[in-house]
C-alpha positions as CSV (number, residue, x, y, z in Angstrom):
1,M,62.3,59.5,32.6
2,T,65.0,59.6,35.1
3,E,66.8,62.7,36.2
4,I,69.9,61.7,34.3
5,N,67.9,61.4,31.1
6,A,66.1,64.7,31.6
7,A,69.7,66.7,31.9
8,R,71.4,65.1,29.0
9,T,73.0,67.4,26.5
10,S,71.8,66.5,23.0
11,L,74.1,64.5,21.0
12,E,73.9,67.2,18.4
13,D,75.1,69.8,20.9
14,V,77.9,67.4,22.1
15,E,79.0,66.9,18.4
16,E,78.9,70.8,17.9
17,A,81.4,71.0,21.0
18,L,83.6,68.4,19.7
19,K,84.3,70.7,16.6
20,D,86.6,72.5,18.9
21,V,88.8,69.5,18.9
22,I,91.3,70.1,16.2
23,D,93.7,67.3,14.7
24,P,97.2,68.7,15.5
25,E,98.7,67.3,12.3
26,L,95.9,68.3,9.6
27,G,94.4,71.4,11.5
28,V,90.8,70.1,11.0
29,N,88.2,69.3,13.5
30,I,87.6,65.8,14.4
31,V,84.1,65.9,13.5
32,D,84.5,67.1,9.9
33,L,87.7,64.7,9.6
34,G,85.3,61.9,10.1
35,L,87.1,60.8,13.1
36,L,84.1,60.5,15.3
37,Y,82.5,57.2,14.9
38,G,79.6,57.5,17.4
39,L,78.2,59.0,20.3
40,K,75.5,57.5,22.8
41,Y,74.7,57.6,26.5
42,S,75.4,54.8,28.5
43,D,72.2,52.9,29.9
44,D,74.4,51.9,33.0
45,D,75.6,55.3,34.4
46,G,74.5,57.8,31.9
47,A,78.0,58.7,30.7
48,L,78.7,59.9,27.3
49,L,80.2,57.0,25.2
50,I,82.4,58.4,22.4
51,D,83.7,56.0,19.7
52,M,86.4,57.6,17.8
53,T,89.4,56.8,15.6
54,L,92.6,58.3,14.1
55,T,93.8,58.8,10.5
56,T,96.3,56.0,11.4
57,A,96.4,53.4,14.2
58,A,100.2,54.3,14.7
59,C,99.2,58.0,15.2
60,P,101.0,59.0,18.7
61,L,98.5,61.8,19.4
62,T,96.0,59.8,21.4
63,D,96.8,61.7,24.4
64,V,96.5,65.1,22.8
65,L,93.3,64.5,21.4
66,E,91.9,62.9,24.5
67,E,92.9,66.0,26.4
68,Q,91.2,68.2,23.8
69,V,88.2,66.3,24.1
70,G,88.0,66.7,27.9
71,K,88.3,70.3,27.6
72,A,85.6,70.5,24.7
73,L,83.2,68.8,26.8
74,D,83.9,70.6,29.9
75,G,80.5,72.0,31.0
76,V,78.9,70.1,28.3
77,V,78.5,66.8,29.9
78,D,79.4,65.6,33.3
79,D,81.0,62.2,32.5
80,W,82.4,60.6,29.4
81,R,84.6,57.9,28.0
82,L,86.4,57.7,24.9
83,N,86.6,54.2,23.0
84,W,89.2,54.0,20.4
85,V,88.0,52.3,17.3
86,W,90.4,51.0,14.5
87,M,87.8,49.0,12.5
88,P,86.6,50.0,10.0
89,P,89.7,52.1,9.3
90,W,89.4,55.7,8.8
91,G,89.6,56.9,5.1
92,P,89.3,60.1,3.4
93,E,85.9,59.4,2.3
94,R,84.8,60.1,5.9
95,I,85.8,63.7,5.6
96,T,82.7,66.0,5.3
97,D,82.3,68.7,2.6
98,D,83.0,71.3,5.3
99,G,86.1,69.3,6.3
100,K,87.4,69.2,2.8
101,D,86.8,72.8,2.4
102,Q,88.8,73.5,5.5
103,M,91.6,71.2,4.2
104,R,91.6,72.9,1.0
105,A,91.8,76.5,2.8
106,L,95.0,75.0,4.6
107,G,96.6,74.1,1.2
108,F,95.7,70.5,1.0
109,N,94.7,69.2,-2.4
110,I,91.7,67.3,-1.7
């Protein structure tokens, strides 16, 4: 095991940190919205690789969300890269039960 592997934050802890990233339009975190498609560490350089989507490909908030991801991961991982994924497209079936509860609390009928 290399030193990089020994010092890695668990993916569960990374996912928990990403719950601090709130979709500015819907007011629910990206994990419970189902926008997070995958997390893994690169075999090449040890960076965290994040596969993520948006509710629509035309959403203008990629910069805002990327900035929030950076703040959420500060002190959690040293290096990360975000890969925007469009297939399969996001759908409301990806929202977790917690996400649905959060949306109901905000007045959404879901």
